[in-house]
C-alpha positions in Angstrom: -56.6 -49.8 -8.3 -58.9 -51.4 -10.9 -62.5 -50.4 -11.6 -64.7 -51.4 -8.8 -67.2 -54.3 -9.1 -69.0 -52.9 -6.0 -71.2 -49.9 -6.2 -69.8 -47.4 -3.7 -71.9 -45.1 -1.5 -69.2 -42.5 -2.1 -68.6 -40.5 -5.2 -65.6 -41.5 -7.3 -63.2 -39.0 -5.7 -64.4 -39.9 -2.2 -64.1 -43.6 -3.0 -60.6 -43.2 -4.2 -59.4 -41.1 -1.3 -61.1 -43.3 1.3 -59.5 -46.3 -0.4 -56.0 -44.7 0.0 -56.5 -44.1 3.7 -57.9 -47.6 4.2 -55.1 -49.2 2.2 -52.4 -47.4 4.2 -54.1 -48.4 7.4 -54.4 -52.0 6.3 -50.7 -52.2 5.5 -49.8 -50.8 8.9 -52.1 -53.2 10.7 -51.0 -56.3 8.8 -47.3 -55.4 9.3 -47.9 -54.7 13.0 -49.5 -58.2 13.3 -46.6 -59.8 11.5 -44.0 -58.0 13.6 -45.9 -58.9 16.7 -45.8 -62.6 15.8 -42.1 -62.4 14.9 -41.3 -60.8 18.3 -43.6 -63.4 20.0 -41.4 -66.2 18.7 -38.0 -64.5 19.4 -38.4 -62.7 22.7 -36.2 -63.7 25.6 -35.5 -62.4 29.0 -36.8 -62.3 32.6 -40.2 -60.9 31.5 -40.5 -63.4 28.6 -43.9 -64.8 29.6 -45.5 -61.4 30.2 -44.2 -59.9 27.0 -44.9 -63.1 25.0 -48.6 -63.0 26.1 -48.9 -59.2 25.5 -47.6 -59.8 21.9 -50.5 -62.3 21.4 -52.9 -59.5 22.3 -51.1 -57.1 19.9 -51.3 -59.6 17.1 -55.0 -60.5 17.7 -56.0 -56.8 17.9 -54.1 -55.9 14.7 -55.5 -58.8 12.8 -59.1 -58.0 13.9 -58.7 -54.4 12.9 -57.1 -55.3 9.6 -60.1 -57.5 8.7 -62.5 -54.6 9.6 -60.5 -52.1 7.5 -60.3 -54.5 4.5 -64.0 -55.1 4.7 -64.7 -51.3 4.9 -62.5 -50.8 1.8 -64.5 -53.5 0.0 -67.8 -51.9 1.1 -66.7 -48.6 -0.5 -65.7 -50.4 -3.7 -61.9 -50.6 -3.3 -60.2 -54.0 -3.4 -58.0 -54.3 -0.3 -54.4 -55.5 -0.9 -52.5 -57.2 1.9 -50.3 -59.4 -0.2 -46.8 -59.8 1.3 -45.1 -57.8 -1.4 -47.5 -55.0 -1.0 -47.1 -54.9 2.8 -43.3 -55.1 2.5 -43.2 -52.3 -0.1 -45.6 -49.9 1.6 -45.1 -50.3 5.3 -44.1 -47.5 7.5 -43.9 -49.6 10.6 -40.3 -49.8 12.0 -38.9 -53.3 11.4 -37.4 -55.5 14.1 -33.8 -56.7 14.1 -33.4 -60.4 13.3 -32.6 -63.0 15.8 -33.4 -63.3 19.5 -34.6 -60.1 21.1 -34.6 -59.1 24.7 -37.9 -58.4 26.4 -36.7 -54.8 26.9 -35.8 -54.4 23.3 -39.2 -55.8 22.1 -41.2 -53.5 24.4 -39.2 -50.5 23.4 -39.5 -51.3 19.7 -43.3 -51.6 20.0 -43.6 -48.4 22.0 -41.9 -46.6 19.2 -43.8 -48.5 16.5 -47.1 -47.7 18.1 -46.2 -44.0 18.4 -45.5 -43.9 14.6 -48.6 -45.8 13.6 -50.8 -43.7 15.9 -49.4 -40.5 14.5 -50.2 -41.7 11.0 -53.7 -42.8 12.1 -54.4 -39.4 13.6 -53.5 -37.8 10.3 -55.8 -40.3 8.4 -58.6 -39.5 10.8 -58.3 -35.8 9.9 -58.2 -36.5 6.2 -61.1 -39.0 6.4 -63.3 -36.3 8.0 -63.3 -34.4 4.8 -64.2 -37.5 2.7 -66.3 -40.0 4.6 -67.5 -39.9 8.2 -68.1 -43.7 8.4 -64.4 -44.3 7.4 -63.4 -41.6 9.9 -65.4 -43.3 12.7 -63.7 -46.6 11.9 -60.3 -45.1 12.0 -61.1 -43.3 15.3 -62.2 -46.6 16.9 -59.0 -48.4 15.8 -56.8 -45.5 17.0 -58.5 -45.6 20.4 -57.6 -49.3 20.6 -54.0 -48.7 19.4 -53.6 -46.0 22.0 -54.8 -48.4 24.7 -52.2 -51.0 23.5 -49.6 -48.2 23.5 -50.4 -47.3 27.1 -50.1 -50.9 28.2 -46.7 -51.2 26.5 -45.5 -48.0 28.0 -46.7 -49.2 31.4 -44.7 -52.4 30.9 -41.7 -50.4 29.9 -42.0 -48.2 33.0 -42.4 -51.2 35.2 -39.1 -52.5 33.9 -37.4 -49.2 34.4 -36.5 -48.9 30.7 -38.8 -46.1 29.6 -37.7 -42.7 28.4 
């Protein structure tokens, strides 16, 4: 990260540590939105329409949260980085198989992906609490929404009889 052009409300250590948490979150959210759109285009099966529309909700929420996270990073003096190469190199979100994907496979994939992202978010929330309560609050709000999306995906999975 280069020297900030924005005066941070945090000290240098807090700014740097909050920046790492926000950057990790940004990468997860951008990748989640990209994977959601990829699945949206390639999902097939008897629940196509339901899953197709649910993926739009996933993409919209991830993009909205990514924007909020990037703006928080900028507000604390850290330049956010969501370039394709950065996202590809830093993502921890499980990747989709290529080609057409059944509705069951898509829902199952996103249930697993959300579980992993939520686990990392909860770790970031804990770490942010020692650094910056405003960033922590933002991460809590985003995690609450991710957990709502996860619940909806799990309900879809259970309705199809494909849940664990």
